[in-house]
All heavy atoms as an XYZ file, in Angstrom:
968
protein
N       0.774     -1.204      0.024
C      -0.048      0.003      0.027
C       0.829      1.233     -0.017
O       0.444      2.250     -0.674
C      -0.870      0.085      1.226
C      -2.321     -0.493      1.080
S      -2.994     -0.195     -0.399
C      -4.611      0.151      0.186
N       1.975      1.258      0.788
C       2.898      2.448      0.830
C       3.389      2.844     -0.589
O       3.448      3.984     -0.812
C       3.885      2.168      1.872
C       4.574      3.376      2.452
C       5.569      3.050      3.375
N       5.020      2.659      4.644
C       5.684      2.229      5.645
N       7.017      1.998      5.495
N       5.158      1.907      6.806
N       3.670      1.720     -1.334
C       4.195      2.047     -2.671
C       3.208      2.784     -3.653
O       3.507      3.547     -4.410
C       4.713      0.748     -3.323
C       3.626     -0.164     -3.765
C       3.132     -1.196     -2.860
C       2.873     -0.174     -4.883
N       2.146     -1.773     -3.593
C       2.051     -1.263     -4.829
C       2.856      0.600     -6.060
C       1.117     -1.504     -5.848
C       1.958      0.358     -7.121
C       0.991     -0.875     -6.838
N       1.934      2.479     -3.438
C       0.884      3.125     -4.100
C       0.733      4.574     -3.879
O       0.592      5.376     -4.624
C      -0.580      2.423     -3.944
C      -0.690      1.221     -4.747
S      -2.387      0.485     -4.470
C      -3.333      1.813     -4.945
N       0.878      4.900     -2.472
C       0.859      6.281     -2.148
C       1.970      7.021     -2.671
O       1.788      8.149     -3.209
C       0.898      6.358     -0.646
C       0.993      7.773      0.014
C      -0.258      8.456     -0.337
C       1.019      7.681      1.567
N       3.118      6.469     -2.737
C       4.262      7.220     -3.199
C       4.207      7.256     -4.842
O       4.460      8.361     -5.324
C       5.629      6.545     -2.937
C       6.000      6.699     -1.617
C       5.983      5.841     -0.640
C       6.377      7.992     -1.010
N       6.452      6.365      0.626
C       6.686      7.734      0.408
C       6.582      9.286     -1.398
C       7.133      8.729      1.332
C       7.032     10.222     -0.580
C       7.246      9.978      0.773
N       3.571      6.254     -5.419
C       3.342      6.422     -6.843
C       2.372      7.467     -7.296
O       2.475      8.241     -8.269
C       2.913      5.065     -7.448
N       1.252      7.614     -6.433
C       0.406      8.674     -6.706
C       0.954     10.002     -6.405
O       0.701     10.953     -7.161
C      -0.901      8.526     -5.826
C      -1.814      9.704     -5.814
C      -1.682      7.231     -6.192
N       1.774     10.184     -5.349
C       2.434     11.519     -5.119
C       3.374     11.869     -6.223
O       3.360     13.021     -6.808
C       3.128     11.498     -3.800
C       2.122     11.395     -2.611
C       4.027     12.723     -3.609
C       2.661     11.147     -1.369
N       4.139     10.916     -6.725
C       5.108     11.147     -7.845
C       4.461     11.517     -9.076
O       4.789     12.430     -9.868
C       5.959      9.910     -8.069
N       3.259     10.818     -9.380
C       2.463     11.079    -10.555
C       1.838     12.430    -10.485
O       1.844     13.185    -11.555
C       1.370      9.970    -10.864
C       0.654     10.230    -12.084
C       1.140      9.906    -13.360
C      -0.678     10.725    -12.067
C       0.395     10.104    -14.389
C      -1.441     10.951    -13.158
C      -0.848     10.560    -14.301
N       1.253     12.744     -9.434
C       0.585     14.153     -9.259
C       1.408     15.196     -9.271
O       1.069     16.321     -9.755
C      -0.171     14.036     -7.863
N       2.785     15.015     -8.983
C       3.718     16.217     -9.049
C       4.443     16.286    -10.439
O       5.174     17.290    -10.650
C       4.745     16.040     -7.930
O       5.643     14.785     -8.254
N       4.220     15.253    -11.278
C       4.841     15.397    -12.609
C       4.189     16.339    -13.541
O       2.986     16.303    -13.641
C       4.838     13.928    -13.078
N       4.922     16.976    -14.361
C       4.304     17.954    -15.294
C       3.833     17.288    -16.624
O       3.741     17.926    -17.641
C       5.348     18.914    -15.555
C       6.647     18.136    -15.442
C       6.296     17.187    -14.357
N       3.394     16.004    -16.490
C       3.052     15.144    -17.672
C       1.604     15.024    -17.905
O       0.870     14.914    -16.862
C       3.627     13.773    -17.462
C       3.360     12.778    -18.549
C       4.006     13.188    -19.781
C       3.830     11.370    -18.115
N       1.112     15.294    -19.111
C      -0.367     15.192    -19.350
C      -0.421     14.052    -20.443
O       0.085     14.037    -21.490
C      -0.848     16.421    -19.971
C      -1.216     17.363    -18.928
C      -2.163     18.566    -19.447
N      -3.047     18.111    -20.517
C      -3.035     18.813    -21.712
N      -2.137     19.794    -21.984
N      -3.866     18.428    -22.543
N      -1.198     13.071    -20.129
C      -1.405     11.913    -20.958
C      -2.370     12.391    -22.121
O      -2.153     11.821    -23.260
C      -2.082     10.768    -20.215
C      -2.536      9.620    -21.200
C      -1.295     10.202    -19.029
N      -3.142     13.383    -21.899
C      -3.998     13.763    -22.994
C      -3.483     15.075    -23.686
O      -4.301     15.901    -24.254
C      -5.409     14.230    -22.408
C      -5.482     15.282    -21.389
O      -4.418     15.553    -20.823
O      -6.524     15.921    -21.158
N      -2.218     15.313    -23.722
C      -1.689     16.521    -24.310
C      -2.079     16.556    -25.806
O      -2.190     15.479    -26.533
C      -0.087     16.559    -24.250
N      -2.283     17.751    -26.351
C      -2.777     17.898    -27.644
C      -1.532     18.546    -28.528
O      -0.650     19.059    -28.103
C      -3.878     18.950    -27.697
N      -1.676     18.217    -29.878
C      -0.745     18.781    -30.867
C      -1.594     19.790    -31.673
O      -2.644     19.507    -32.325
C      -0.232     17.645    -31.769
C       0.638     18.127    -32.973
C       1.870     18.876    -32.410
C       0.945     16.947    -33.767
N      -1.070     21.032    -31.670
C      -1.768     22.166    -32.379
C      -0.847     22.462    -33.521
O       0.394     22.253    -33.572
C      -1.843     23.331    -31.610
C      -2.654     23.057    -30.298
N      -4.017     23.149    -30.145
C      -2.259     22.697    -29.054
C      -4.400     22.883    -28.862
N      -3.309     22.588    -28.190
N      -1.463     22.999    -34.645
C      -0.605     23.420    -35.880
C      -0.833     24.886    -36.098
O      -1.909     25.424    -36.107
C      -1.086     22.577    -37.086
O      -0.980     21.280    -36.764
C      -0.361     22.945    -38.323
N       0.259     25.466    -36.368
C       0.241     26.880    -36.907
C       0.888     26.870    -38.336
O       2.141     26.390    -38.438
C       1.177     27.808    -35.888
C       1.292     29.154    -36.569
C       0.478     27.837    -34.585
N       0.167     27.424    -39.244
C       0.771     27.518    -40.682
C       1.470     28.772    -40.822
O       0.966     29.959    -40.349
C      -0.471     27.501    -41.623
C      -1.303     26.305    -41.420
C       0.052     27.563    -42.984
C      -0.543     24.897    -41.528
N       2.737     28.508    -41.274
C       3.682     29.743    -41.452
C       3.564     30.062    -42.963
O       3.732     29.221    -43.900
C       5.093     29.365    -41.140
C       6.007     30.458    -41.420
C       5.111     28.825    -39.725
N       3.291     31.399    -43.260
C       3.051     31.744    -44.733
C       1.885     31.406    -45.241
O       1.798     31.140    -46.556
N       0.865     31.294    -44.484
C      -0.419     30.801    -44.937
C      -0.907     31.695    -46.110
O      -0.879     32.916    -46.160
C      -1.609     30.705    -43.864
N      -1.580     30.956    -47.078
C      -2.241     31.693    -48.367
C      -1.102     32.541    -49.072
O      -1.476     33.573    -49.763
C      -3.388     32.547    -47.962
C      -4.565     31.747    -47.285
C      -5.782     32.612    -46.804
N      -5.318     33.856    -46.042
C      -4.970     33.923    -44.864
N      -5.015     32.867    -44.084
N      -4.641     35.042    -44.269
N       0.198     32.282    -48.886
C       1.178     32.974    -49.572
C       1.415     34.298    -49.003
O       2.040     35.230    -49.661
N       0.981     34.651    -47.774
C       1.037     35.933    -47.041
C       1.950     35.899    -45.986
O       2.471     34.851    -45.507
C      -0.413     36.243    -46.694
C      -1.433     36.436    -47.777
C      -2.769     36.834    -47.271
O      -2.823     37.245    -46.033
O      -3.747     36.625    -47.941
N       2.382     37.054    -45.431
C       3.315     37.094    -44.322
C       2.525     37.060    -43.047
O       2.427     37.971    -42.330
C       4.122     38.463    -44.400
C       4.955     38.652    -45.686
C       5.660     39.974    -45.553
C       5.998     37.560    -45.847
N       2.043     35.885    -42.768
C       1.195     35.515    -41.516
C       1.417     34.203    -40.930
O       1.996     33.354    -41.664
C      -0.287     35.725    -41.943
C      -0.682     37.193    -42.325
C      -0.738     34.647    -42.975
N       1.184     34.115    -39.714
C       1.075     32.839    -39.040
C      -0.523     32.564    -38.917
O      -1.193     33.511    -38.482
C       1.688     32.839    -37.680
C       3.063     33.070    -37.645
C       3.633     34.304    -37.212
C       4.002     32.076    -37.941
C       5.058     34.508    -37.151
C       5.342     32.243    -37.853
C       5.983     33.399    -37.454
O       7.228     33.642    -37.451
N      -0.892     31.411    -39.144
C      -2.335     31.091    -38.929
C      -2.635     29.794    -38.170
O      -2.102     28.751    -38.531
C      -3.023     30.872    -40.356
C      -4.486     30.991    -40.370
C      -5.064     31.070    -41.718
O      -5.123     32.096    -42.355
O      -5.468     29.900    -42.226
N      -3.260     30.032    -36.969
C      -3.751     31.134    -36.424
C      -2.627     31.997    -35.776
O      -1.693     31.522    -35.380
C      -4.688     30.746    -35.370
C      -4.143     29.401    -34.915
C      -3.603     28.814    -36.175
N      -2.851     33.334    -35.756
C      -1.853     34.172    -35.121
C      -1.962     34.135    -33.618
O      -1.093     34.611    -32.929
C      -2.130     35.704    -35.644
N      -3.109     33.776    -33.099
C      -3.344     33.757    -31.579
C      -3.767     32.351    -31.402
O      -4.716     31.842    -32.024
C      -4.372     34.690    -31.065
C      -4.869     34.612    -29.740
S      -3.872     35.375    -28.400
C      -3.814     37.063    -28.766
N      -3.203     31.647    -30.473
C      -3.526     30.215    -29.963
C      -3.582     30.067    -28.569
O      -2.694     30.648    -27.912
C      -2.493     29.330    -30.793
C      -2.650     27.824    -30.565
C      -3.937     27.381    -31.257
C      -1.469     27.165    -31.230
N      -4.573     29.496    -28.108
C      -4.672     29.142    -26.633
C      -4.451     27.672    -26.404
O      -5.138     26.850    -27.103
C      -5.961     29.518    -25.994
N      -3.475     27.135    -25.695
C      -3.185     25.819    -25.492
C      -3.086     25.543    -23.918
O      -3.255     26.493    -23.194
C      -1.947     25.386    -26.164
C      -0.720     26.035    -25.661
C      -2.129     25.592    -27.611
C       0.644     25.492    -26.127
N      -2.758     24.201    -23.484
C      -2.606     23.926    -22.162
C      -1.230     23.411    -21.920
O      -0.506     22.996    -22.865
C      -3.543     22.768    -21.677
C      -5.014     23.217    -21.837
C      -6.034     22.377    -21.219
N      -5.849     20.982    -21.717
C      -6.400     19.942    -21.063
N      -7.239     20.107    -20.053
N      -6.258     18.746    -21.696
N      -0.671     23.574    -20.669
C       0.577     23.136    -20.348
C       0.759     21.603    -20.844
O      -0.134     20.829    -20.514
C       0.881     23.234    -18.801
C       2.038     22.475    -18.416
C       1.002     24.711    -18.423
N       1.834     21.347    -21.437
C       2.033     19.993    -22.004
C       1.686     19.851    -23.320
O       2.136     18.798    -23.974
N       0.956     20.657    -23.975
C       0.562     20.668    -25.372
C       1.848     20.931    -26.264
O       2.632     21.745    -25.683
C      -0.546     21.532    -25.591
C      -1.895     21.210    -25.172
O      -1.993     19.984    -24.686
O      -2.786     21.831    -25.398
N       1.777     20.552    -27.451
C       2.733     20.830    -28.463
C       2.258     21.780    -29.598
O       1.062     21.706    -29.884
C       3.374     19.557    -29.097
O       3.968     18.821    -28.168
N       3.070     22.601    -30.176
C       2.630     23.316    -31.325
C       3.637     22.963    -32.527
O       4.802     23.127    -32.287
C       2.676     24.844    -31.180
C       2.417     25.692    -32.295
C       1.594     25.266    -29.990
N       3.067     22.516    -33.607
C       3.867     22.278    -34.857
C       3.635     23.418    -35.760
O       2.568     23.704    -36.206
C       3.367     20.943    -35.490
C       4.099     20.695    -36.711
C       3.573     19.309    -37.247
N       2.199     19.257    -37.272
C       1.442     18.120    -37.187
N       2.163     16.996    -37.173
N       0.215     18.147    -37.184
N       4.770     24.020    -36.050
C       4.765     25.170    -37.043
C       5.139     24.497    -38.360
O       6.060     23.723    -38.515
C       5.937     26.175    -36.623
C       5.553     26.853    -35.221
C       6.161     26.319    -34.114
C       4.795     27.965    -35.276
C       5.951     26.954    -32.868
C       4.551     28.632    -34.126
C       5.144     28.139    -32.838
N       4.356     24.830    -39.428
C       4.589     24.292    -40.764
C       4.701     25.409    -41.720
O       3.774     26.142    -41.991
C       3.352     23.400    -41.104
C       3.558     22.765    -42.502
C       3.102     22.245    -39.991
N       5.932     25.583    -42.353
C       6.147     26.548    -43.372
C       5.576     25.988    -44.736
O       6.108     25.150    -45.129
C       7.563     26.910    -43.525
C       7.790     28.048    -44.407
O       7.134     28.951    -44.353
N       8.806     27.915    -45.216
N       4.595     26.790    -45.211
C       4.126     26.373    -46.519
C       4.416     27.275    -47.614
O       4.115     26.945    -48.896
C       2.501     26.206    -46.471
C       2.055     25.134    -45.533
C       1.817     27.513    -46.103
N       5.065     28.436    -47.300
C       5.361     29.391    -48.406
C       6.306     30.482    -47.925
O       5.971     30.948    -46.876
C       4.144     30.139    -48.931
C       4.460     31.112    -49.883
C       4.596     30.805    -51.258
C       4.531     32.491    -49.577
C       4.964     31.786    -52.201
C       4.766     33.374    -50.590
C       5.045     33.133    -51.719
N       7.432     30.637    -48.517
C       8.354     31.872    -48.157
C       9.560     31.545    -47.347
O       9.657     30.360    -46.780
N      10.267     32.600    -47.117
C      11.503     32.514    -46.283
C      11.261     32.961    -44.924
O      11.125     34.187    -44.681
C      12.496     33.542    -47.085
C      13.845     33.524    -46.467
C      14.732     32.527    -46.507
C      14.203     34.669    -45.795
C      16.054     32.561    -45.927
C      15.564     34.720    -45.213
C      16.443     33.693    -45.305
N      10.973     32.014    -44.014
C      10.554     32.275    -42.695
C      11.180     31.413    -41.705
O      11.789     30.487    -41.927
C       9.043     32.077    -42.564
C       8.200     32.754    -43.602
N       8.060     34.127    -43.604
C       7.393     32.257    -44.579
C       7.248     34.480    -44.649
N       6.863     33.281    -45.266
N      11.006     31.824    -40.452
C      11.267     30.907    -39.192
C      10.343     31.561    -38.150
O       9.424     32.277    -38.313
C      12.691     31.111    -38.786
C      13.202     32.447    -38.260
O      12.408     33.433    -38.325
N      14.344     32.511    -37.628
N      10.505     30.907    -36.923
C       9.590     31.309    -35.787
C      10.522     31.454    -34.580
O      11.270     30.512    -34.271
C       8.476     30.394    -35.638
C       8.992     28.915    -35.349
C       7.642     30.769    -34.340
N      10.527     32.679    -33.920
C      11.509     32.852    -32.851
C      10.648     33.469    -31.657
O       9.851     34.446    -31.858
C      12.540     34.009    -33.269
C      13.472     34.263    -32.117
C      13.194     33.558    -34.525
N      10.842     32.838    -30.552
C      10.082     33.303    -29.321
C      10.629     34.551    -28.879
O      11.954     34.847    -28.823
C      10.133     32.305    -28.261
N       9.755     35.538    -28.460
C      10.170     36.796    -28.002
C      11.064     36.594    -26.698
O      11.942     37.473    -26.605
C       8.947     37.613    -27.444
C       8.081     38.135    -28.581
O       8.452     37.903    -29.723
O       6.987     38.651    -28.361
N      10.872     35.641    -25.848
C      11.661     35.255    -24.771
C      12.876     34.474    -25.061
O      13.525     34.029    -24.135
C      10.849     34.724    -23.613
C      10.383     33.363    -23.926
O      10.583     32.786    -24.992
O       9.628     32.892    -23.050
N      13.251     34.132    -26.365
C      14.341     33.396    -26.711
C      14.284     31.934    -26.261
O      15.253     31.212    -26.306
C      15.698     34.084    -26.344
C      15.929     35.404    -27.126
O      15.612     35.490    -28.285
O      16.369     36.171    -26.473
N      13.109     31.458    -26.025
C      13.021     29.953    -25.547
C      12.937     29.051    -26.671
O      13.314     27.854    -26.515
C      11.636     29.820    -24.695
O      10.617     30.225    -25.430
N      12.832     29.430    -27.916
C      12.950     28.698    -29.048
C      13.185     29.611    -30.281
O      12.797     30.662    -30.340
C      11.742     27.813    -29.414
C      10.464     28.476    -29.530
C      10.087     28.940    -30.757
C       9.522     28.613    -28.410
C       8.833     29.449    -30.902
C       8.286     29.247    -28.613
C       7.946     29.662    -29.794
N      13.858     28.930    -31.236
C      14.184     29.591    -32.685
C      14.082     28.378    -33.524
O      15.111     27.495    -33.431
C      15.452     30.218    -32.552
C      15.848     30.756    -33.929
C      17.186     31.632    -33.861
N      17.603     32.289    -35.058
C      18.481     31.801    -35.903
N      19.184     30.679    -35.682
N      18.846     32.498    -36.990
N      13.142     28.196    -34.421
C      12.962     27.071    -35.292
C      12.629     27.413    -36.749
O      12.110     28.416    -36.998
C      11.759     26.338    -34.688
S      11.879     25.796    -33.004
N      13.062     26.558    -37.525
C      12.767     26.372    -38.996
C      12.998     25.097    -39.399
O      12.140     24.170    -39.165
C      13.555     27.391    -39.894
N      14.060     24.717    -39.947
C      14.482     23.332    -40.276
C      15.018     22.586    -38.956
O      16.080     22.415    -38.666
C      15.606     23.204    -41.294
C      15.171     23.692    -42.654
O      14.014     23.189    -43.132
N      15.863     24.546    -43.216
N      13.929     22.377    -38.036
C      14.235     21.942    -36.657
C      14.462     23.070    -35.795
O      14.166     24.346    -36.171
N      14.876     23.048    -34.562
C      15.103     24.106    -33.589
C      16.513     24.124    -33.194
O      17.136     23.141    -33.007
C      14.255     23.989    -32.378
S      12.386     24.007    -32.874
N      16.982     25.403    -33.063
C      18.284     25.476    -32.434
C      18.429     24.820    -31.156
O      17.582     24.726    -30.447
C      18.684     27.031    -32.215
C      18.830     27.896    -33.450
O      18.958     27.148    -34.527
O      18.772     29.145    -33.386
N      19.604     24.178    -30.935
C      19.758     23.393    -29.695
C      19.180     21.963    -29.656
O      19.393     21.266    -28.645
N      18.507     21.643    -30.678
C      17.842     20.361    -30.787
C      18.211     19.688    -31.997
O      17.490     18.873    -32.509
C      16.241     20.471    -30.685
C      15.809     21.086    -29.422
C      14.248     21.361    -29.379
O      13.636     21.018    -30.292
N      13.830     21.877    -28.349
N      19.384     20.016    -32.521
C      19.891     19.336    -33.806
C      19.442     19.913    -35.147
O      19.694     19.342    -36.094
N      18.676     21.064    -35.088
C      18.262     21.718    -36.255
C      18.843     23.089    -36.430
O      19.641     23.498    -35.581
N      18.242     23.796    -37.346
C      18.720     25.134    -37.561
C      17.348     26.088    -37.581
O      16.516     25.775    -38.384
C      19.493     25.432    -38.931
O      19.565     26.679    -39.162
N      17.437     27.055    -36.717
C      16.224     27.986    -36.613
C      16.445     29.092    -37.560
O      15.557     29.995    -37.603
N      17.405     29.162    -38.392
C      17.536     30.241    -39.341
C      16.381     30.311    -40.347
O      15.970     29.157    -40.820
C      18.879     30.162    -40.138
N      15.985     31.418    -40.820
C      14.959     31.503    -41.881
C      15.279     30.602    -43.108
O      16.470     30.539    -43.457
C      14.822     32.969    -42.293
C      15.388     33.688    -41.043
C      16.523     32.796    -40.563
N      14.229     29.959    -43.661
C      14.419     29.089    -44.820
C      13.282     29.046    -45.695
O      12.067     29.290    -45.291
C      14.626     27.700    -44.226
O      14.679     26.731    -45.210
N      13.580     28.930    -47.052
C      12.479     28.761    -48.050
C      11.973     27.357    -48.104
O      10.943     27.053    -48.772
C      13.074     29.040    -49.438
C      13.117     30.575    -49.564
O      12.344     31.317    -49.205
N      14.318     31.039    -50.222
N      12.622     26.436    -47.472
C      12.140     25.069    -47.467
C      10.799     24.841    -46.871
O      10.247     25.732    -46.205
C      13.159     24.084    -46.629
N      10.085     23.791    -47.242
C       8.777     23.457    -46.648
C       9.202     22.709    -45.437
O       9.267     21.472    -45.390
C       7.894     22.602    -47.640
C       7.649     23.201    -48.948
C       6.847     22.339    -49.785
C       6.836     24.567    -48.688
N       9.344     23.506    -44.261
C       9.864     22.888    -43.013
C       8.764     22.747    -42.049
O       7.626     23.402    -42.116
C      11.066     23.604    -42.485
C      10.722     25.178    -42.276
C      11.124     26.114    -43.121
C      10.074     25.721    -41.204
N      10.773     27.333    -42.672
C      10.119     27.027    -41.467
C       9.437     25.293    -40.099
C       9.541     28.115    -40.572
C       8.863     26.293    -39.098
C       8.959     27.553    -39.475
N       8.935     21.877    -41.091
C       8.048     21.771    -39.877
C       8.942     21.738    -38.621
O      10.177     21.186    -38.680
C       7.197     20.509    -39.866
O       8.048     19.272    -39.790
C       6.381     20.402    -40.986
N       8.563     22.267    -37.506
C       9.223     22.281    -36.183
C       8.106     22.212    -35.097
O       7.168     22.817    -35.209
C      10.163     23.476    -36.038
N       8.446     21.391    -34.189
C       7.531     21.267    -33.067
C       8.220     21.704    -31.699
O       9.202     21.301    -31.410
C       7.079     19.750    -32.944
O       6.421     19.381    -34.250
C       5.995     19.456    -31.892
N       7.271     22.503    -31.022
C       7.764     22.815    -29.628
C       6.750     22.525    -28.655
O       5.587     22.648    -28.760
C       7.835     24.432    -29.704
C       8.271     24.993    -28.360
C       8.798     24.989    -30.849
N       7.219     22.010    -27.486
C       6.428     21.544    -26.419
C       6.340     22.636    -25.336
O       7.511     23.207    -24.938
C       6.850     20.198    -25.817
C       6.092     19.826    -24.540
C       7.014     19.076    -26.787
N       5.272     23.036    -24.827
C       5.173     24.113    -23.875
C       4.907     23.536    -22.610
O       3.863     22.917    -22.246
C       4.033     25.081    -24.218
C       4.339     25.870    -25.490
C       4.215     25.290    -26.800
C       4.977     27.030    -25.436
C       4.600     26.051    -27.996
C       5.408     27.787    -26.563
C       5.124     27.226    -27.938
N       5.820     23.644    -21.633
C       5.891     23.118    -20.303
C       5.497     23.970    -19.153
O       5.385     23.598    -18.075
C       7.230     22.462    -19.982
O       8.192     23.411    -20.045
C       7.444     21.337    -21.035
N       5.385     25.320    -19.510
C       5.178     26.335    -18.455
C       3.848     27.254    -18.883
O       3.927     27.638    -20.004
C       6.321     27.167    -18.243
C       7.631     26.527    -17.783
C       7.437     25.932    -16.239
O       6.876     26.554    -15.399
N       7.926     24.736    -16.170
N       3.104     27.508    -17.851
C       1.998     28.461    -18.281
C       2.540     29.948    -18.442
O       3.611     30.204    -18.019
C       1.185     28.472    -16.909
C       1.975     28.017    -15.823
C       3.154     27.203    -16.553
N       1.750     30.634    -19.343
C       2.198     32.018    -19.598
C       1.798     32.320    -20.972
O       1.215     31.682    -21.688
N       2.258     33.385    -21.445
C       2.028     33.923    -22.801
C       3.402     34.019    -23.421
O       4.405     34.680    -22.977
C       1.439     35.347    -22.704
O       0.154     35.235    -22.089
C       1.101     35.891    -24.121
N       3.475     33.511    -24.694
C       4.657     33.456    -25.422
C       4.449     34.151    -26.809
O       3.541     33.662    -27.648
C       5.186     31.965    -25.787
C       6.552     32.075    -26.599
C       5.384     31.371    -24.311
N       5.102     35.292    -27.071
C       4.877     35.871    -28.341
C       6.027     35.271    -29.254
O       7.094     34.838    -28.735
N       5.900     35.291    -30.559
C       6.746     34.895    -31.463
C       6.749     35.760    -32.801
O       5.838     36.370    -32.971
C       6.730     33.359    -31.712
C       5.405     32.918    -32.286
C       5.285     32.894    -33.667
C       4.374     32.568    -31.481
C       4.028     32.434    -34.105
C       3.071     32.236    -31.949
C       3.026     32.086    -33.388
O       1.766     31.802    -33.817
N       7.825     35.591    -33.506
C       7.920     36.427    -34.813
C       8.823     35.761    -35.776
O       9.532     34.847    -35.476
C       8.522     37.855    -34.432
C       9.840     37.880    -33.872
C      10.916     38.197    -34.790
C      10.139     37.605    -32.534
C      12.143     38.114    -34.199
C      11.358     37.602    -31.984
C      12.413     37.902    -32.874
O      13.677     37.932    -32.387
N       8.814     36.229    -36.948
C       9.679     35.730    -38.080
C      10.914     36.791    -38.151
O      10.655     37.987    -38.294
C       9.060     35.777    -39.437
S      10.028     35.473    -40.804
N      12.095     36.223    -38.187
C      13.251     37.199    -38.199
C      13.332     38.037    -39.411
O      13.745     39.076    -39.516
C      14.473     36.458    -37.949
C      14.765     36.062    -36.570
C      16.185     35.230    -36.316
O      16.371     34.259    -37.206
O      16.783     35.396    -35.554
N      12.837     37.434    -40.401
C      12.951     38.033    -41.833
C      11.850     38.989    -42.064
O      11.963     40.015    -42.928
C      12.897     36.993    -42.934
N      10.661     38.881    -41.273
C       9.440     39.719    -41.604
C       8.857     40.301    -40.444
O       7.685     40.774    -40.452
C       8.569     38.897    -42.410
C       8.989     38.437    -43.720
N       9.361     37.010    -43.890
C       9.406     38.989    -44.810
C       9.836     36.901    -45.041
N       9.839     37.885    -45.678
N       9.579     40.338    -39.273
C       8.800     40.933    -38.224
C       9.982     41.217    -37.022
O      11.129     40.974    -37.240
N       9.390     41.654    -35.997
C      10.125     41.943    -34.802
C       9.208     41.819    -33.673
O       8.005     41.711    -33.931
C      10.723     43.315    -34.898
N       9.729     41.515    -32.494
C       8.796     41.344    -31.255
C       7.717     42.481    -31.339
O       8.099     43.547    -31.206
C       9.638     41.325    -30.116
C      10.996     40.841    -30.593
C      11.092     41.430    -31.973
N       6.489     42.036    -31.401
C       5.360     42.991    -31.287
C       4.948     43.639    -32.668
O       3.916     44.283    -32.565
N       5.641     43.488    -33.737
C       5.195     43.979    -35.024
C       5.553     43.080    -36.147
O       6.508     42.339    -36.067
C       5.880     45.368    -35.235
O       7.243     45.306    -35.429
N       4.806     43.308    -37.372
C       5.198     42.571    -38.507
C       4.620     41.201    -38.517
O       3.511     41.058    -38.076
N       5.313     40.141    -38.935
C       4.851     38.838    -38.885
C       5.009     38.173    -37.523
O       6.094     37.766    -37.192
C       5.560     37.959    -39.961
C       5.072     36.602    -40.209
S       6.075     35.838    -41.593
C       5.349     34.260    -41.621
N       3.923     38.247    -36.770
C       4.041     37.813    -35.272
C       2.784     37.090    -34.865
O       1.887     36.917    -35.649
C       4.053     39.060    -34.406
C       5.287     39.889    -34.637
C       2.730     39.990    -34.434
N       2.934     36.200    -33.810
C       1.825     35.483    -33.259
C       2.127     35.377    -31.721
O       3.046     35.742    -31.196
N       1.070     34.791    -31.149
C       0.978     34.707    -29.671
C       0.321     33.331    -29.298
O      -0.634     32.921    -29.747
C       0.143     35.859    -28.970
O       0.559     37.102    -29.388
C       0.135     35.662    -27.428
N       0.955     32.759    -28.328
C       0.528     31.474    -27.760
C       0.234     31.717    -26.252
O       1.156     32.091    -25.569
C       1.457     30.259    -28.041
C       1.715     30.022    -29.476
C       1.054     29.018    -27.209
C       2.731     29.123    -29.789
N      -0.988     31.478    -25.725
C      -1.307     31.582    -24.493
C      -1.311     30.181    -23.913
O      -2.003     29.273    -24.316
C      -2.624     32.266    -24.205
C      -3.017     32.291    -22.660
C      -2.613     33.705    -24.799
N      -0.520     29.893    -22.860
C      -0.394     28.595    -22.431
C      -0.924     28.622    -20.965
O      -0.532     29.293    -20.098
C       1.177     28.142    -22.092
C       1.313     26.698    -21.647
C       1.888     28.354    -23.473
N      -2.170     27.840    -20.840
C      -2.996     27.870    -19.774
C      -2.468     26.618    -18.815
O      -2.216     25.582    -19.354
C      -4.437     27.826    -20.059
C      -4.959     28.937    -20.780
C      -6.245     28.672    -21.487
O      -6.931     27.596    -21.469
O      -6.803     29.716    -22.007
N      -2.454     26.946    -17.578
C      -2.154     25.822    -16.604
C      -3.231     24.825    -16.427
O      -4.426     25.195    -16.751
C      -1.808     26.304    -15.168
O      -2.855     27.042    -14.688
N      -2.998     23.653    -16.172
C      -4.120     22.658    -16.137
C      -3.837     21.719    -14.896
O      -2.643     21.351    -14.721
C      -4.273     21.848    -17.452
O      -5.274     20.873    -17.199
C      -3.062     21.069    -17.815
N      -4.797     21.420    -14.012
C      -4.502     20.588    -12.926
C      -4.232     19.152    -13.515
O      -4.919     18.731    -14.476
C      -5.735     20.562    -12.175
C      -6.772     21.147    -13.100
C      -6.066     21.877    -14.081
N      -3.577     18.358    -12.739
C      -3.391     17.010    -12.997
C      -4.614     16.228    -12.451
O      -4.948     16.430    -11.296
C      -2.061     16.364    -12.390
C      -2.018     14.884    -12.528
C      -0.932     17.069    -12.955
N      -5.249     15.379    -13.172
C      -6.475     14.684    -12.794
C      -6.005     13.130    -12.619
O      -5.468     12.586    -13.539
C      -7.644     14.796    -13.745
O      -7.875     16.151    -14.098
C      -8.790     14.055    -13.342
N      -6.355     12.616    -11.579
C      -6.039     11.238    -11.201
C      -7.238     10.498    -11.188
O      -8.280     10.887    -10.777
C      -5.276     11.086     -9.874
C      -3.916     11.747     -9.732
C      -3.334     11.492     -8.351
C      -2.959     11.245    -10.750
N      -7.180      9.274    -11.772
C      -8.303      8.315    -11.713
C      -7.970      7.185    -10.813
O      -6.800      6.788    -10.727
C      -8.665      7.729    -13.102
C      -9.048      8.854    -14.158
C      -9.299      8.179    -15.409
O      -8.984      7.083    -15.668
N      -9.959      9.010    -16.430
N      -8.883      6.827     -9.961
C      -8.741      5.735     -9.067
C      -8.822      4.386     -9.712
O      -9.485      4.302    -10.740
C      -9.683      5.828     -7.900
O     -11.041      5.615     -8.300
N      -8.126      3.397     -9.273
C      -8.162      2.067     -9.827
C      -7.811      1.064     -8.722
O      -7.125      1.362     -7.628
C      -7.207      1.892    -11.083
C      -5.858      2.259    -10.689
C      -4.897      1.216    -10.347
C      -5.360      3.618    -10.877
C      -3.584      1.503     -9.983
C      -4.025      3.906    -10.546
C      -3.103      2.872    -10.108
N      -8.256     -0.062     -8.843
C      -7.955     -1.121     -7.912
C      -6.834     -2.017     -8.423
O      -6.665     -2.393     -9.602
C      -9.107     -2.120     -7.717
C     -10.373     -1.282     -7.003
O     -10.114     -0.479     -6.185
O     -11.478     -1.616     -7.468
N      -5.929     -2.348     -7.482
C      -4.801     -3.172     -7.654
C      -4.892     -4.382     -6.846
O      -5.027     -4.196     -5.781
C      -3.462     -2.408     -7.463
C      -2.271     -3.368     -7.748
C      -3.392     -1.191     -8.324
N      -4.898     -5.464     -7.447
C      -4.946     -6.722     -6.566
C      -3.609     -7.415     -6.523
O      -2.789     -7.303     -7.199
C      -6.008     -7.627     -7.191
C      -7.375     -7.067     -7.165
C      -8.464     -8.021     -7.570
O      -8.344     -9.257     -7.480
O      -9.483     -7.500     -7.977
């Protein structure tokens, strides 16, 4: 019984969500200098996949937490702007608001920009019987 209590405590304190979602943001949607959607609300543990469909772009967090294009800097890829049809996925582990922009077509707060609002979510445990 004691091991179950420790397992529940360890699980409850972990920032892991079994039901985490994958969201998609289109980069250069409709051949324009935009991210679509430009505003996105997600939950802690969710991922956002950025997909470049047109143009010379990248995605850079205002707080420098990520810089991505053909992969992400520091994760084996290059975050430099690229004409390639690239995808890059970022996992959001902390609540808060993260602004982002394209180095070639924007700056923090203006131009080709977007915002992700990361909402905290409580860990929900389900009870089960162990025999």
